[in-house]
VEXDREN-2710 file (C-alpha; in Angstrom, 1 decimal):
% VEXDREN-2710
k/r/px/py/pz
1/MET/-6.8/25.9/-4.8
2/SER/-7.5/24.5/-1.3
3/LEU/-8.0/20.6/-0.4
4/ARG/-11.3/19.7/-0.6
5/ARG/-11.3/15.9/-0.9
6/VAL/-9.3/13.1/-0.1
7/ILE/-9.7/9.8/-2.2
8/LEU/-8.0/7.1/-0.5
9/ILE/-7.3/3.7/-2.1
10/GLU/-6.8/0.5/-0.3
11/ASP/-7.2/-3.4/-1.0
12/PHE/-9.8/-3.9/1.7
13/ALA/-12.4/-1.7/3.3
14/ALA/-12.7/-4.1/6.4
15/VAL/-9.6/-3.6/8.6
16/SER/-7.6/-6.7/8.3
17/GLY/-4.0/-5.6/9.0
18/GLY/-1.6/-2.9/9.8
19/ALA/-1.9/-1.0/6.2
20/THR/-5.7/-1.1/6.2
21/MET/-6.2/0.0/9.8
22/ILE/-3.4/3.1/8.8
23/ALA/-5.8/4.0/5.9
24/HIS/-8.7/3.9/8.0
25/GLU/-7.3/6.1/10.8
26/THR/-6.3/8.5/7.8
27/ALA/-9.4/8.5/6.5
28/LEU/-11.2/9.3/9.8
29/ALA/-8.8/11.9/10.5
30/HIS/-9.6/13.7/7.3
31/ALA/-13.2/13.3/8.1
32/GLY/-12.7/14.8/11.4
33/ALA/-10.8/18.0/9.9
34/GLY/-14.0/18.5/8.0
35/LEU/-12.7/17.2/4.4
36/GLU/-15.1/15.0/2.1
37/VAL/-13.3/11.5/2.1
38/ILE/-14.0/9.0/-0.3
39/TYR/-12.6/5.0/0.3
40/LEU/-12.1/2.9/-2.6
41/ALA/-11.4/-0.7/-1.7
42/GLY/-10.4/-3.8/-3.9
43/GLY/-12.2/-5.9/-1.6
44/PRO/-16.0/-5.3/-0.8
45/ALA/-17.5/-2.0/0.7
46/LEU/-17.7/-3.5/4.4
47/SER/-16.9/-0.7/7.1
48/PRO/-19.6/0.4/9.2
49/ALA/-16.9/2.5/11.2
50/LEU/-16.0/4.5/8.2
51/GLU/-19.3/5.0/6.8
52/ALA/-20.7/6.5/10.3
53/ALA/-18.0/9.0/10.0
54/GLY/-19.3/10.3/6.9
55/VAL/-16.6/8.3/4.6
56/VAL/-17.9/7.4/1.5
57/VAL/-17.0/3.8/0.7
58/LYS/-17.0/1.8/-2.6
59/GLY/-15.5/-1.6/-3.2
60/VAL/-14.6/-3.6/-6.1
61/GLY/-15.6/-6.8/-4.3
62/ASN/-12.3/-8.9/-5.2
63/ALA/-11.1/-11.4/-3.3
64/ASN/-7.2/-11.8/-1.8
65/LEU/-5.2/-13.1/-4.3
66/LEU/-4.0/-15.9/-1.9
67/GLN/-7.7/-16.9/-1.7
68/ARG/-8.3/-17.3/-5.5
69/PRO/-7.4/-20.3/-8.0
70/ALA/-3.5/-20.2/-8.8
71/LEU/-4.1/-19.5/-12.2
72/GLN/-6.5/-16.8/-11.9
73/ALA/-4.2/-15.1/-9.2
74/LEU/-1.1/-15.0/-11.3
75/ARG/-2.9/-13.7/-14.1
76/LEU/-5.1/-10.8/-12.1
77/GLY/-2.2/-10.2/-9.9
78/LEU/-0.1/-8.6/-12.4
79/HIS/-3.2/-6.8/-14.3
80/ASP/-6.9/-6.7/-13.0
81/ALA/-8.7/-4.9/-15.8
82/GLY/-12.0/-5.1/-14.2
83/ALA/-10.4/-3.5/-11.0
84/ALA/-8.8/-0.8/-13.1
85/GLN/-12.2/0.2/-14.9
86/ALA/-13.8/0.1/-11.3
87/ILE/-11.5/2.5/-10.0
88/SER/-11.6/4.6/-13.4
89/GLY/-15.1/5.0/-13.1
90/TRP/-15.3/6.2/-9.4
91/LEU/-12.7/8.6/-10.4
92/GLN/-14.7/10.0/-12.8
93/GLU/-17.4/10.7/-10.4
94/TYR/-15.3/11.6/-7.6
95/LEU/-12.4/13.3/-8.8
96/ILE/-13.1/17.3/-8.8
97/PRO/-10.8/20.6/-8.3
98/GLY/-9.4/20.5/-4.7
99/SER/-8.9/16.8/-4.3
100/ILE/-5.7/14.4/-3.9
101/VAL/-5.5/10.7/-4.4
102/HIS/-3.8/8.8/-1.6
103/VAL/-2.9/5.2/-2.6
104/HIS/-2.2/2.6/0.8
105/GLY/-2.4/-0.6/-0.5
106/TYR/-3.2/-2.4/-4.1
107/LEU/-1.3/-5.7/-4.5
108/GLN/-3.8/-7.9/-2.9
109/THR/-6.9/-7.1/-4.7
110/LEU/-6.3/-4.6/-7.1
111/SER/-3.0/-5.1/-9.1
112/PRO/-0.6/-2.6/-10.6
113/SER/-3.3/-1.9/-13.1
114/VAL/-4.5/0.5/-10.7
115/PHE/-1.7/3.0/-11.6
116/GLY/-3.3/3.2/-15.2
117/ALA/-6.4/4.0/-13.9
118/LEU/-5.2/6.9/-12.2
119/ALA/-3.8/8.9/-14.8
120/PRO/-6.6/11.6/-14.8
121/ALA/-5.1/12.2/-11.3
122/SER/-1.7/12.9/-12.2
123/GLY/0.0/15.6/-10.3
124/ARG/-2.6/15.2/-7.3
125/ILE/-1.1/11.7/-6.0
126/VAL/0.4/10.6/-2.9
127/LEU/2.0/7.3/-2.5
128/HIS/2.1/5.6/1.0
129/ALA/4.6/2.8/1.5
130/HIS/3.9/0.6/4.3
131/ASP/6.7/-1.7/3.2
132/PHE/9.1/-1.9/0.1
133/PHE/6.9/-3.1/-2.7
134/TYR/7.4/0.2/-4.6
135/VAL/11.2/-1.0/-4.8
136/CYS/11.7/-4.5/-4.1
137/PRO/10.2/-7.5/-5.8
138/THR/9.5/-9.4/-2.4
139/GLY/8.8/-5.9/-0.4
140/ALA/11.0/-6.9/2.2
141/TYR/14.8/-6.5/1.3
142/PHE/15.3/-10.1/2.7
143/ASN/16.4/-13.3/1.1
144/PHE/13.8/-16.0/2.4
145/GLN/16.1/-18.9/1.8
146/THR/18.7/-17.8/3.5
147/GLY/17.3/-15.9/6.2
148/GLU/19.7/-13.0/5.9
149/LYS/18.9/-9.2/5.0
150/CYS/19.3/-8.3/1.2
151/ALA/22.4/-6.1/0.2
152/LEU/21.5/-6.0/-3.8
153/THR/20.2/-3.4/-5.8
154/PRO/16.5/-4.1/-6.4
155/MET/15.8/-5.0/-10.2
156/SER/19.3/-5.4/-10.8
157/GLY/20.6/-8.2/-12.6
158/ALA/21.8/-9.9/-9.7
159/CYS/18.7/-9.3/-7.9
160/ILE/16.5/-11.0/-10.9
161/LYS/18.5/-13.9/-10.9
162/ASP/18.6/-14.1/-6.9
163/HIS/16.2/-17.1/-5.6
164/CYS/15.1/-15.3/-2.6
165/ASP/11.4/-15.6/-2.5
166/LYS/9.6/-17.4/0.2
167/ARG/8.0/-20.0/-2.1
168/SER/9.7/-20.8/-5.6
169/ARG/12.3/-19.3/-8.0
170/LEU/9.0/-19.1/-10.5
171/GLN/7.2/-17.1/-7.8
172/LYS/10.1/-14.7/-7.8
173/PHE/10.0/-14.0/-11.6
174/TRP/6.4/-13.2/-11.6
175/ARG/7.3/-10.7/-8.6
176/VAL/9.8/-9.3/-10.8
177/GLU/7.3/-8.7/-13.5
178/ARG/5.2/-7.3/-11.2
179/MET/7.5/-4.8/-9.8
180/ARG/8.2/-4.0/-13.4
181/ARG/4.5/-2.9/-13.9
182/VAL/4.3/-1.3/-10.9
183/GLN/7.5/1.0/-11.5
184/LYS/6.3/1.6/-15.4
185/GLY/2.7/2.8/-13.9
186/VAL/4.5/5.0/-11.0
187/LYS/6.8/6.7/-13.4
188/ALA/3.7/7.4/-15.8
189/LEU/2.1/9.3/-13.1
190/GLY/5.3/11.7/-13.2
191/SER/6.7/9.7/-9.7
192/PRO/4.6/11.1/-7.2
193/PRO/5.7/11.7/-3.5
194/VAL/6.2/8.7/-1.0
195/VAL/4.8/9.1/2.4
196/VAL/7.1/6.4/4.7
197/LEU/6.2/5.6/8.2
198/HIS/9.7/6.0/9.5
199/GLU/13.0/7.8/8.5
200/GLY/14.8/4.6/8.3
201/MET/13.0/3.7/5.4
202/ALA/14.3/6.5/3.4
203/PRO/17.7/5.2/2.6
204/ILE/16.7/1.7/1.5
205/LEU/14.1/3.2/-0.9
206/GLU/16.8/5.4/-2.2
207/ARG/18.6/2.4/-3.0
208/GLY/15.7/1.1/-4.9
209/GLY/15.6/4.5/-7.1
210/ILE/13.4/6.5/-5.5
211/GLU/14.6/10.0/-4.9
212/ARG/15.3/11.5/-1.5
213/ALA/12.9/14.5/-2.3
214/ARG/10.2/12.7/-2.9
215/ILE/10.3/10.8/0.3
216/HIS/8.1/12.2/3.4
217/VAL/8.2/10.9/6.7
218/HIS/4.8/10.7/8.5
219/ARG/4.4/8.2/11.4
220/ASN/1.9/6.1/12.0
221/PRO/-0.8/7.2/14.3
222/VAL/-1.1/5.6/17.8
223/THR/-3.4/5.9/20.8
224/PRO/-1.3/5.2/24.1
225/TRP/-3.0/2.6/26.4
226/CYS/-1.8/4.7/29.4
227/ASP/-0.6/8.4/30.1
228/ASP/2.1/7.4/32.5
229/ARG/5.3/5.6/31.4
230/VAL/5.2/2.2/32.5
231/ARG/8.0/1.0/33.7
232/ALA/9.2/-2.0/31.8
233/GLU/12.2/-2.5/33.8
234/ASP/10.3/-3.7/36.4
235/THR/8.6/-6.6/34.8
236/GLN/9.3/-10.0/34.6
237/GLY/7.3/-11.0/31.5
238/VAL/6.9/-9.8/27.7
239/LEU/3.5/-9.2/25.9
240/TYR/3.6/-9.4/22.3
241/VAL/0.7/-7.6/20.3
242/GLY/0.6/-7.8/16.9
243/ARG/0.7/-10.6/14.1
244/ARG/3.5/-13.3/13.5
245/GLY/3.0/-12.8/9.5
246/GLU/1.3/-14.8/7.2
247/ASP/2.2/-17.0/4.2
END
């Protein structure tokens, strides 16, 4: 059966970071290729650019976890039944023969509950790893307390006990529980293929238990600022383009 429709899942519809930008570029590329594209966001359904390209945009309307009261964020960050119900309802409407589901981001507005909602699409799901949150509780393979790379096996006893979180040990335990739910949800879906943006990510994800055969490298799309090579060796300054990170 030929591919007719792509259903993308991402935390936000309005571009707020790199993952959302890649989700947007992917949606626009699919639409440009003549495919039907449905964009399901955990945040508000705000994306004139996607709608102008014929993409159907739906939004749960959730705020970022970091913008919510602490206790609410702790609870809904592990399981957001409302978000799962919304995704489930949209899949009932939009999941047709010849469609696939492409999961980009889900931890900032949706929670791991999204994987339970995706059960009807099992066998037609692709996961996009913009970072290491499919294996590492903090998503970075980095010890924020020591400022060093982490060499531990994710979710091992040593990993769980290690105080590596940027905020607190309690936050680390919460992240471990969230990681457990993510891995359980992904396994229940038959361990779908994982798209990564660089071949160097593959061995790191393998260390976390994702089989190499499931990992597929697809570089992020870029638009060059000029056609000719810039002679960087002749310049005197450095211009940084991007974000410095966020708490």
